Steps between C-alpha positions, in 0.01 A plus 500: 500500500762527774550845647774643715485793744540847356782729605429752771499873437822692562599559865477877458136469393391244756683605813641251748169417671321334206822322402539351847134403507537326162799301624319409823193380311716306257661325798151439644577660834261704710609836639516340845719211380742740333503726805589210730783391272638853466463591870244769419123542541213431263392861546839631386503263200153625407611864527805430280293325233241778486761777496407641841847418631837514328717202599863548593768365268567222750131408513478481120794261492364297792160458335666414168708234674197335661306521172790336314513787249773459233802728540421708190148562628632600842673791329166587338330500842767729642461741208122499541546589867733788415832334582806423293547146369699283738621225266741568210463340158856421397567386141612138501821588317595758765823416687302519824328175399818316399459258791139424401588433136800284587299311757213409268743404223683263736168361621353413161832372363539282805156352428617362165434269325144576613331810352485824700437864416442839661226738387365839605147626572419514127623141451805623307786253530792650693722192500475136388722194519590233244203286598260773390691573180484129411119513514502803268682319219317561173290794621463767224743790525210745521406364843860505622553874451566679829336549730408133513163449664435169670122512444534573127767232459283242675152575361565634149390250231850528347668472838499212745121453492491232224759297692316503832299178521270621778464849351143567615586426863832686494349797318223520760760494778700784341197719430375458857847596624485817291152586628626480857794726416272756332279511809808545717693753293225682307726538198365614163801353317443165670131517411591564135735200500227284651249602235756431228599150609146401603391574142757267344335203327543178695715282277465150642762245402368197320678286759346678797372253760521215248856369530576241764712617790833314532409426861222581743601798713291632794533876441475712816431822305387590148791419269593667175535213252699617199645325197870535423665312213243223505492461877240618748658684795303573816572788736354638821536879522589694815524881528679692776555868580731699726412527868411852626643693203579870547521586129214497248706326231615222731150456641364424153758235406389137503716190464327206332657156514381186324546179696495174303173325580623152414829309493504479119500881467781537752712232329447657157603849615813376675603322181421798277652775716783340698 
């Protein structure tokens, strides 16, 4: 059975020292290595982790930066150290994020006819273009009720799963991605989603790995091979995030684009979605 890391106790219970130590150990850094990166001393890092010394607000943020702690968890570290959160969590529909929303809409629409979508930390779909909606043709209405969830849509036996020809490989890739995110974010809701989708029965298409490819293609990354109206389309997935975000909401947005992995897929999409 595959297991994923459990969520940490609340910051108020743990204090900042154990939280920082947990992040350091997760990053596989020694106290000396972290001290050198943060322009501190191993002795001071030790005192902070054991509670003998209270770090300044600036030191908490500096250590969090060098430990690559997610923005939401940096707020938790500040709270545990007795400071106010530094990073706001602005609702995505707030006027303050108009530029972000407009930007990602232009980005994914400009990527058409190829599929692209934006999702949050819980894998809820925030925006999607026509390429994605084309792949969802025929999906039961029950799976299309908001909020759409990209993991449910992909792995549910009534979703895209029966259409994915290399389902076992693609499923393994997605579950490993979720395990990494759980270890990074320590989210109970994300853990619950993982346990839900990992328990879905693996519905393997009868054509999986048996149909001849239209042409031999040297894939440079694991493709998602999916059937659409009698054709097999192949995509390579790429995910990007915002650089140095200063807002929790923005920090948890991810943009996933699907690049055609062969000329036949590209030609088909250009003809279907001119």
